GUBA-497328 format. One line per field, with one value per residue (C-alpha): x, y, z; chain. Coordinates in pm, whole numbers, plus 50000, padded with zeros to 5 digits. Layout:
BEGIN
px	[X,...]
py	[Y,...]
pz	[Z,...]
chaine	[A,...]
This chain:
BEGIN
px	[70562,70311,70335,70168,69974,69800,70104,70374,70246,70259,70573,70724,70596,70784,71100,71105,71047,71209,71525,71428,71469,71776,71894,71806,71934,72280]
py	[34241,34221,34386,34131,33946,33704,33419,33721,33771,33379,33296,33640,33506,33173,33293,33512,33140,32981,33282,33223,32860,32931,33160,33012,32608,32830]
pz	[52621,52924,53244,53511,53400,53585,53429,53525,53838,53968,53765,53995,54358,54221,54138,54477,54666,54468,54546,54917,54977,54816,55071,55318,55220,55135]
chaine	[A,A,A,A,A,A,A,A,A,A,A,A,A,A,A,A,A,A,A,A,A,A,A,A,A,A]
């Protein structure tokens, strides 16, 4: 398992944004 790969960082940012939006929507 690679740590902090380009895709990983992008995915992390995306997941964080989605979670934030989910919380706000709730």
